[in-house]
C-alpha positions in Angstrom: 9.1 30.3 65.6 11.7 33.0 65.3 12.8 34.3 61.8 16.4 33.3 61.1 18.9 36.1 61.4 20.3 37.2 58.0 23.5 39.2 57.7 25.9 40.3 55.1 29.4 41.5 55.9 29.6 44.4 53.4 33.1 45.5 54.4 35.8 44.4 56.8 37.2 47.5 58.4 39.8 45.6 60.4 40.7 42.8 62.8 41.5 43.9 66.4 42.7 40.6 67.7 42.8 36.8 67.1 42.3 34.2 69.8 44.2 30.9 70.0 41.2 29.1 68.7 41.2 31.3 65.5 38.2 33.5 66.4 38.7 37.1 65.5 37.4 40.3 67.0 36.5 42.5 64.0 35.0 45.9 63.1 32.9 45.4 60.0 30.1 47.1 58.1 27.2 44.6 58.4 23.7 44.6 56.9 21.3 42.8 59.3 18.1 41.4 57.8 18.5 43.4 54.5 18.7 46.8 56.3 21.3 49.4 55.7 24.8 48.4 56.9 26.0 49.6 60.3 29.3 49.4 62.0 29.5 46.1 64.0 32.1 45.0 66.6 32.1 41.4 67.6 33.9 38.0 67.6 33.6 35.8 64.6 34.6 32.1 64.0 37.2 31.6 61.3 34.7 30.9 58.6 32.2 33.6 59.8 29.5 30.9 60.3 29.3 31.7 64.1 29.4 34.9 66.0 29.6 36.2 69.5 27.6 38.9 71.1 28.5 42.3 69.7 27.9 46.0 69.4 26.3 47.7 66.5 26.9 51.4 65.9 25.4 54.0 63.5 27.6 56.4 61.6 26.9 59.1 64.1 27.8 56.8 67.0 31.1 55.6 65.4 32.0 59.3 64.9 31.3 60.1 68.5 33.3 57.1 69.6 36.2 58.3 67.4 36.1 61.7 69.0 36.1 60.1 72.5 39.1 57.9 71.7 41.0 60.8 70.1 40.4 62.8 73.3 42.0 59.9 75.3 45.3 59.9 73.4 48.0 61.8 75.1 51.4 62.7 73.7 
């Protein structure tokens, strides 16, 4: 039997959007199974008891993403 997934949202960086059903797409710092927290982008139910599939990024990956996004911005 699989071990239950444990997570702790250590910091909410921000909410990107909210659906009509109340689910939010959030960027958070999340610790999975008592490991060091990583940046996590995914959909969450209003009470954070359920989650959608998401993307977890290290500090280096989030910095690289920031640089890519900065390069896309045109004045």
